N, C-alpha and C positions, 0 to 999 in steps of 0.2 A: 504493500500500500504506500501511497505518497505520504509525506509528512502531514501532521495534523495540528497546525498551529491554533486552530479554532475549536478544538475538541471540547472546551468547557463553555462555549457560547451557544445559546439557544435562540433560534429565530422563529418568528411567526411565518405562516404560509405566505402572506403578502410580502414579507421581507425576502423570503427565499425566491419568490418569483422575480422580485426586483433584482436580486443578485444574478439570477439566470439571464434576465434581459440585459443587464449591464455587461455580463461576459460576452454576449452576442453582439450587442449594439455598440458598446463603448470600446471593449477590448478586441472586437472583430474576430472572435472565435466562433466559427460556424456551429450551429446547433448539432449537426451530425458529428462534429468532432467531439463535442461534449458527450454525446451518446456513446461514441467509441471509447472514450476514456472511462465512462461509467461502466460499460460492459466489461472492459478489461479489468477494472477494479473488482467488480463482482465475480468475474471468473477466477481471479486470483484468490479471492476469499473462499470460493467454492472448493478450489484445489487444496487450500490450507486445511479447511475443516473436514473435508471428505476426500482424502488423498487417494482412496481406492475406488471412488465412484467412476463408473464408465457409462452409465445410462442416465440420461436426463429427460425430464419432461418440462417444457417451458410453456407458460400460459401468458399470452400477450393481449393486452387491451388495445384500444384504437389510438391512444395518445402516445406521448413521449415515453412513458413508462414501458409501454409495449415495444417502442423502438429500442430501448435498452435491452429488452429480452431478445428481440430478433438478432441483435449484434452479439449478445452472449452466446446464443445458439450457433451463430456462424463461427465464433471462436472455438466452441466445443467441437463442432464438426471438423474443423481444420486440425484439431488436436486428437482426432480419432475417436471421439465419443459417439455413442448412439444417441441421437436427439429426436425426440418426438415433440413437435411444436403445435400448440393449439392457439388459434386466434378467435377473439370474440366477434369479429366483423370480417366481412369479405374484403374490405379495403382498409388500409391505414391512411393516416393523414400526414402531410408535411414531411418533416425529417423522418418520422416513423415509416412512411412509405419507402423512403430510400433505404432505411435499415432492413425493411422486409425484403427488398430486392437483393440486398447483399446476402441475406440468409439463403435465399433461393439460389443465388449465384454460387454459394458455397456447397450446393448440392442438397439443401434442405427442402422439405415439402411442408407446406402450411396446411393444417387441417382446421376446418371450422368447428368450433365447439358447439355442441347441442346437448340438450338434457338427456338424450339417448346415448351419448358417448360414454364409454367406460374409461376409467382411469387406467393408464398403462402401469405395468410393474416396472419401477425404475429405482435407482439409487437415491436420487434427489429430485424433488419438484422445485421449480423456479417460478416464483410469483412475480410477474411483471404485468399485472392486470390494471391496477389503479395506483397513481402516485399521490402527490400532495393535494390534488384538486378535489378529491371526493369528500364531501361533507354530509352526504345523505346515506341512507341504508342501501346497499346493493340490491338491484332488482332480482326477482325470483330465480331466473336461470343461473345468474352469477352467484347468488347467495347459496344455491344448491351446490355449485362447484366448490365454493370456499368450504362449505361444510364437509364435502367429500374429501377434499385435500386434508383438512384437519383430522379426519377420521381414518386416513389411509395408513397411519402408523409409520410412514416414511418421512424423512426429514424435509424441511422446507426452507429454502433461501428466499428471502423477500428483498426486492430491489427498491431501495429508497424508503418505502413505507409498506408495512403489511397491508394488503388490500382490505378495505373496509374500516380501517382505523382512521379517525379524524386526526390529521397531522398537526392541527392547531390546538386541539383540546385534550387529546388522549382518550377520547370516548369512542365507543363502537355503537353507532345508531342501529346496526343490524348485525348480520353475520360478518366475521372478520377472520383473516388468516391468523393462525397461531404459528409464527415463524420460529425456527430454531436459531437462525442467524438473520439479521437485517443489516444490509450495507446501505448507509445513507450517504447521499452525494452533496457536494459543495458545502453544505452547512447542516448542523443538527436542527431538526424540526422540534419545536418545544413540546408538541403533543406526544412525542415518543418517550417522554421522561416522567409522566405522571398519569394517575388514574388507571384506566383499564389497559393502557399500553404495557404495564408491568407484566401482564400475562400474554402479550402478543408479540413483542419484538425479539425475544430471545437474547442472544448475544448481539449487542449493538456496536457496529463499527462505523467510522466516518472516513470517507475519502474526499479530499477537497479538489480532486481532479487536476492537481498540479497547476491550479490557477494562481496568478500572481497576487501578492499581498494587497496591491492597490484595489482589488475588487471589493474589499471590505471597508475601505477608507470612507469615513463619514457616515457609516451605518452602524449605530450602536445596537448590540444584541437586545432582544426582548427580555432575556433572562440569562442567568449563569448557573452552572452546576457547582455545588459546593465541592471544595477540595479538603482533604484531611488537614486538620489544624488542631492546635492545642495552645495553652498559655505558656509564656516564657517561664524559665525557672524563677523561683522567688529569690529576692535578695537575702543574704545570710542574716541580716538584722531584722527580718520580718517578725511580726508578732501578731497575735490573734486580732488585735484591734485594727491592724492594717489590711486585713482580709475581709472586712465587712461583717455586718450583723444582719442576718435574715430573720424575719418574723413570719412564721408559717401560721396561717389562721384557718381553722377548720376542724373537722372531726366532731361532727354532731353525734348524738347517741347512736351507737352501732357502727360508726365509720372511723374508729380510731386508726385503723390500718392505713387509710388514705393519707391522713396527715402525718403519720409516722414515716411512710414511704417518702413523702415530699420532704420532710425534715432531714431524714437520713441521706437522701440524694443531695440535698444542699451541703451537708457536711462532706460527703464524698467528693463533691465537685469543688471543694476548697474554701467554703465560707469559714471565716474565723470563728463566728458564733452563730448558733441557730437556736432561736426561741420558738416555742409552740404555744399558741393561744387556743385552748380547746375546752371541752367539757371536763368538769371535775372527775367524772366517772372514768376518764381515760388516763388519769395521771399515773396510777399504779402500773398499768400495762406499759405505758411509754417509758417510765423511769426504769422499769425492770428490763425491757427489751433494748433500750438505747439510752443509757444514762447520760451520754454526751449531749443529748437534747435537753434544753432547759424548758420543761413543760410547766405551763401555768394554767390554773383553773380560771376561766373567764365566763362570768354569767351575764355580762352585758357590756355596753359601751364604757361605763365608768372604770371597770376593771381592765378594759383593753387599752385605754388611753396611755397609761404609764408605759406599757410595753411598746406602743407605737412611737413614743418619744425617744426610746432608746435604740430603735431599729434604724437600719439604713435602707432596707429593701423589704417589700412585702411579697409573700407567696400566698395568694388569696384564692380559696375556692375548694381545695380537695376535701371532700366530706363535709362541706359547709352546710349543706341543706338549703332549702328555700323557705323555711319557716321563720317565725318571729326572731329566734335567736340568731340564726345565720344572717337574716336581712339586717338586723341592727348592727352586727359587727361589720358587715359589708359596707353599709352607709358610712359608719364611723371611720373606717379605714380609708375609703376612697375620698372622703371629704378633706382629708389632710393632703391630698395630691402628692403622695410619695412615689418614688420609683416602685413599680408594681408588676408582678406576673399574675395574670388572671386566667383561671381555668375552671372546669367543671361547673359546680353550682354558682361560682362567681360569674361565669358567663351567662348562665340561665337568668340570674338576677339582672345582669346587664341588658339582656334582651327585653326584660320586663320594664326596666327603667333606664333607657339609653342615656349615655353621657359621653362626651368627647374627653379624652384624657389631657390633662395639662402637664403632668410630669412624664418622664420616660415610662413607657408601659409596653408590655408584650402580652398579647392575648393568644391562646393556643386552642382554638376550637377544632373538634372533629366535624365532619360534614353535617351531622344533625344539629349541633350547636351553632354552626355557621349559618344554617338555614334559619334558625330562630333569630339570630343576630341581624340577618339581612331581610327578615320578614318574607322569606321565600320558601322553597321546598328543597329537600335533599337532592331531588332529581335536577333541579335548576342549578344548584351549587356544583354538582358533579358534571353537568353538561359543559361547563367551562370553568374549571378550577382556577385558571389564571385570572379571569374576570372577577371571580368571587373573592379571591384573597386580596386583590387590589381594592375592591369595594369595601371589604372589612377594614383594611388599613386606613382608607380615606374617611370612612364614616366615624371611626372611633379615635382617629388621630393617634394610632398606635402601630407598633410593629405586629403584624398578624402572621400566625403560623396556621396554615390549613393542613391538618394532619391527614394521613392516609398514604397509600402507595405513591411514592414520589411527593413527599410533603413539600409544601410551598411556603416560602417566607416572603412577605412584602412589607414595604414601608409606605407611609402616606404619600410619598412622591412617585410611587409606581415602580420602584426598583423591586425585582423579584429574584430570588435564588431557589434552586431546586435541590432537594436532598436525594442522592443516588443510592443511599444505603437503607437498610431495614429489611424486615422479612415478615411473613405471615404469622410466625410464632409470637410476634409482638402484639397481635390482636387479642389482648387479654387484660383483665382488670389490673389497675395500678400503674400501667405504663405511662399514662398521662400525668399521674401524680409525681412520678420520677422526673419527667421533663420539666414540670413546674419548678421543682426544687433545683434542678441543674441550672436552668436559665436564671433563676433568682440568685443563686450563688455567683454566677458569672457577672451579673449586674453588681452585686455587692463587692466584687473584686475590681471594679472599675471599668468593666466593658460597657461601651455604649449599647443602647437597646438593640440596634441592628446586629452588632457583633455578638452580643450575648445570645440572641435568638439563633443566628446562623451557627455559631460554635456549639451551642447547646443542642440544637436539633441534630447536628452532625455527630457529636459525641454520643448522644443517646442512641442513634441508629446504629452507629459502628459498634457500640457496646452490645446492642441487641444481636448484631450479626456474630460477634465473638461468642456470646452466650449461647447462640443457637448451633454452635459447632457440634454439639451432641444430639441435635435434633430440634426441630421447631415446635412440634407438639409437646405440651407440658412445660414450656418455658414460663418462668415466673418473673415478675417485675424485679424482685430482689436479686435474681441471677445476674442482672446487669451491673450491680454495684461494684463487683470486683474488677471486671474488665474496664468499667468506666474510670476507676482510679488509675489503672495502668495507662490507659489512653491519655488521660489528662496530664500524666507525667511523662508523655512522650515515649512510652514503651509500647511494644507489641502486645496487643490484647491476647 
């Protein structure tokens, strides 16, 4: 593959189209040459991942994505592969028509796909049906083909985008290819990094097609992928007071575990001091399980105020509840406008009583909480996670973390980062409580809200991946604490 200087940058579909047009119109690179480079990159990927494959089936749509497929088929024929190629239409358009002619000149035969056609037995299927332009559900005959390919049990290489996946949002409005490998061209499409894309792209590679750096000049990416990071070593003269004091507020009756996980995560993420404001009934359990937490019985705002005055950062919401006790503490805490991480019932109360934050704040909703905060539905949030996370950040004047596969972080100015780590084993109770404590601890140690959210989300997800080394099912939130500590100290988890 060619060098990948833009492998951490994500672009919208409109931006990718602009890059493509700029390469053709401004840099005077013919469209058929771009297709040739894409086909060569994809064929090289195929040979790397399936070195013993000799039988291919290529499925070509009528547009440029199909043109990439025709040229890949021609390369495979020239290298001695057996190639069966199916086209969705009798004729191709533009450069794709030229690519089709080159496939036929190489000795290939184009077969028209129909619902009655059976899938051939091959080593690899190549998906060149739809590229970045598809934003609707595939029509019935094509949807049937996609389903049959997914059910074949044979590996699939997708060119640019798995067909049926919305390259802008990461959602699948209908049937979509489940690729083993996806080779993306020119630039990473943002939709391949979040939402349902996690189950569709497989191994994702980027080839910039040897295009000159000037192609990207003046076009800022829509988002960036997080990179592994940690905090620098502490100075030798550091003391607990220089590492911040987190106050975790929550743990209504029956939910002591939530606030304990939050507080312990704040300790493991490096906060110098962590206090817990909770129900009196939780004190014995908290003091026994984690004596380093300074647990205080708080029956209302009067008891909370002295704790607020000693704290630097609030972690508000885990196990808080939405009753009179939790609501009174929530109002009291937020009225002081302190740096805050808000999660769980803290977010549900915010949806009931919206307010824009005045101090540094990070909110960490899952899609259900995000839907309530935006007065929409989960389906609407998931339909465009990028739009949703930006709307959350603007509406509440906070850094917003939209959790899920490919968690997104946004600030009120529209900046977005995407987390590439995490696994399905983390879909279990207590994981959000950990994240709240981690981000609060990073805020307490002096990180700005954006940095604390990005670093915290990344550390949380990477610790989850390390903890899942023994299997995803049965993963506990507390299993993340040991690898979290190692990662935060720059060690291998």
